[in-house]
C-alpha positions in Angstrom: -66.6 -150.2 159.4 -63.9 -150.8 162.4 -65.1 -151.8 165.6 -64.4 -148.6 167.0 -67.7 -147.7 165.8 -69.3 -150.2 168.2 -68.7 -148.6 171.4 -70.2 -145.2 169.7 -73.7 -146.3 169.3 -73.8 -148.7 172.6 -71.9 -146.4 174.6 -74.1 -145.1 178.1 -77.8 -144.3 177.3 -77.6 -141.7 179.4 -75.3 -139.6 177.1 -77.2 -138.0 175.0 -75.7 -138.7 171.1 -74.3 -134.9 170.5 -72.3 -135.0 173.6 -70.3 -138.3 172.5 -66.4 -137.3 172.9 -65.7 -137.4 169.0 -61.4 -137.6 169.9 -62.4 -140.6 171.6 -63.6 -142.2 168.2 -60.9 -141.3 166.2 -58.4 -142.3 168.9 -60.6 -145.9 168.7 -60.8 -145.9 164.8 -57.7 -144.1 163.6 -57.3 -140.8 161.6 -56.6 -142.1 158.8 -59.8 -143.9 158.5 -61.4 -141.2 159.7 -59.9 -139.0 157.1 -61.0 -141.7 154.0 -64.7 -141.9 155.2 -65.3 -137.9 154.8 -63.3 -138.6 151.6 -65.8 -140.4 150.2 -68.8 -139.0 151.9 -68.0 -135.3 150.1 -67.4 -137.4 147.2 -70.4 -139.0 146.5 -72.2 -135.9 147.8 -70.9 -134.2 145.1 -71.3 -136.8 142.6 -75.4 -136.2 143.3 -75.1 -132.5 143.1 -73.4 -132.9 139.7 -76.1 -135.4 138.3 -79.1 -133.1 140.0 -77.4 -129.9 138.0 -77.3 -132.1 135.0 -80.6 -133.4 134.8 -82.1 -129.8 136.1 -79.8 -128.3 133.4 -81.1 -131.2 130.4 -84.9 -130.1 131.7 -84.3 -126.3 131.3 -82.5 -126.3 127.8 -84.7 -129.3 125.8 -87.1 -127.0 124.1 -90.7 -127.6 124.4 -92.5 -130.0 122.9 -89.5 -132.0 121.9 -88.8 -135.7 124.1 -87.4 -137.0 126.6 -84.8 -138.6 124.4 -84.7 -139.8 120.9 -85.4 -143.4 121.5 -89.0 -144.1 119.0 -90.6 -145.8 122.0 -90.3 -142.8 124.1 -91.3 -140.3 122.0 -94.5 -142.0 121.0 -95.0 -142.8 124.9 -94.7 -139.3 125.7 -97.8 -138.8 123.4 -100.3 -141.5 123.5 -98.6 -143.3 126.9 -101.4 -142.0 129.1 -104.4 -143.7 130.4 -107.1 -141.7 128.3 -105.3 -140.4 124.9 -105.5 -143.7 123.4 -109.2 -144.1 124.2 -109.9 -140.9 123.2 -108.5 -141.7 120.2 -110.4 -145.2 120.4 -113.8 -143.6 120.0 -113.1 -141.6 117.5 -111.6 -144.3 115.7 -113.7 -147.2 115.8 -117.1 -145.3 117.1 -117.3 -142.1 114.9 -117.4 -140.0 118.4 -116.3 -136.5 117.0 -117.7 -134.4 119.7 -116.9 -133.6 123.1 -120.6 -134.4 124.7 -120.7 -137.7 122.5 -117.5 -138.1 123.8 -118.0 -137.7 126.9 -121.4 -139.0 127.8 -120.9 -142.6 125.5 -117.5 -143.2 127.7 -117.2 -146.7 128.4 -115.0 -145.8 130.9 -116.5 -142.6 132.6 -113.7 -139.9 131.6 -114.4 -136.9 133.3 -115.1 -133.5 131.4 -111.9 -131.8 132.5 -109.5 -134.8 131.6 -111.3 -135.5 128.3 -110.8 -131.4 127.4 -107.0 -131.9 128.6 -106.9 -134.6 126.7 -108.0 -133.2 123.2 -106.2 -130.3 123.8 -103.5 -132.0 123.6 -103.9 -134.5 121.1 -104.7 -131.4 118.8 -100.9 -129.7 119.8 -99.1 -133.2 119.2 -100.8 -133.0 115.7 -103.0 -136.8 116.2 -106.1 -134.7 115.9 -107.7 -131.4 114.3 -110.2 -129.0 115.8 -112.9 -127.5 113.6 -114.9 -124.8 115.3 -118.3 -124.6 113.2 -119.0 -121.4 114.9 -121.0 -119.6 117.9 -123.3 -121.9 119.8 -122.1 -125.1 117.0 -120.5 -128.2 118.1 -116.8 -128.5 117.6 -115.9 -131.1 115.4 -112.4 -133.4 115.7 -110.6 -135.7 113.5 -107.9 -138.0 112.8 -105.0 -136.6 111.1 -102.4 -139.5 109.0 -100.6 -139.8 112.0 -103.5 -141.2 114.1 -104.7 -143.2 111.5 -101.7 -144.7 111.1 -102.3 -146.2 114.8 -104.9 -148.5 113.5 -102.5 -151.5 113.9 -101.3 -150.5 117.6 -104.5 -150.4 118.2 -105.1 -154.0 116.9 -102.4 -155.3 118.7 -102.6 -153.3 121.8 -106.6 -154.9 121.6 -105.3 -158.4 120.5 -103.4 -158.4 123.5 -106.3 -157.3 125.7 -108.1 -160.4 124.3 -105.3 -163.1 125.6 -103.9 -161.4 129.0 -107.2 -159.4 130.2 -110.9 -159.9 131.6 -113.2 -158.5 129.1 -116.9 -158.2 128.2 -118.2 -160.1 124.8 -119.7 -156.8 123.5 -116.3 -155.1 123.9 -114.1 -157.5 122.9 -115.9 -158.4 119.4 -114.0 -155.7 117.4 -110.6 -156.3 118.9 -110.8 -160.2 117.3 -112.6 -159.0 114.3 -109.2 -157.1 114.2 -107.1 -159.7 115.3 -108.4 -161.9 112.9 -108.6 -159.6 110.2 -105.3 -159.1 109.7 -103.2 -156.0 107.9 -105.6 -156.2 104.9 -108.5 -155.6 107.2 -106.5 -152.9 109.4 -105.5 -151.3 105.5 -109.1 -150.9 104.6 -110.4 -149.3 107.5 -107.5 -147.1 107.2 -108.3 -145.8 104.0 -112.2 -145.3 105.2 -110.9 -143.5 107.9 -108.9 -141.0 105.5 -111.9 -140.9 103.6 -114.2 -140.1 106.6 -111.1 -137.6 108.4 -109.6 -136.2 105.8 -111.5 -136.1 102.7 -109.6 -139.0 100.3 -111.8 -140.3 97.5 -113.8 -143.7 99.2 -111.8 -146.7 98.0 -114.3 -149.3 95.8 -115.6 -152.8 96.8 -118.5 -154.0 98.6 -119.0 -154.3 102.5 -116.6 -151.8 104.4 -114.4 -152.4 107.5 -116.7 -149.6 109.3 -119.3 -151.6 108.6 -118.1 -155.2 109.2 -116.8 -153.9 112.4 -120.4 -151.9 113.3 -121.5 -155.4 112.1 -120.2 -157.5 114.2 -120.7 -155.1 117.5 -124.3 -155.2 116.8 -124.4 -159.2 116.8 -122.9 -159.2 120.0 -124.8 -156.4 121.8 -127.7 -158.9 120.8 -126.5 -162.4 121.5 -125.7 -160.9 125.1 -129.3 -159.1 125.5 -130.7 -162.4 124.4 
């Protein structure tokens, strides 16, 4: 700003700012400069109001369940990008933990019951899980949908990234190591087995299943750690 403003802020300490002679300020820096500053302030305020109004309009008019944008990464992150959703899917996918109490009791991360209930509800509503209520007094069973099963390569990629970039423990890293080493062929075998288990698709022929290989590797890692 012009130098006249320096006198405004360095004036006598005994004179409250509310009593400053604004006409003196105007005379110091000039009327055109004051008008220009006021116009810039008003223009900025109007722009902020329009931005806020536009954001509110988009939020109000976007149908429920639709992503914030058409970006595929955003659409995926909105469903599985929070701290717990992928972990719940992981435990159902690799641990075959398909009941609420088992999911909570066996959670390595210690998920709280209210968070687990919320994530299961969300995953059902977004089409990644189905919920089968066996009747009064019997346990609800959760199953993976095809969309969830197709996350196996994503889980493998995340696991491999964690192996290389984060601290892990031997017993919990062994499955990620096996998935990374097995590559797409192992992923496809595992996905076929999940379709049999969760969707009722006929089982694929062959020898030891991918599930058996993953389970065997985990048991061996635990045994090594205990020894």
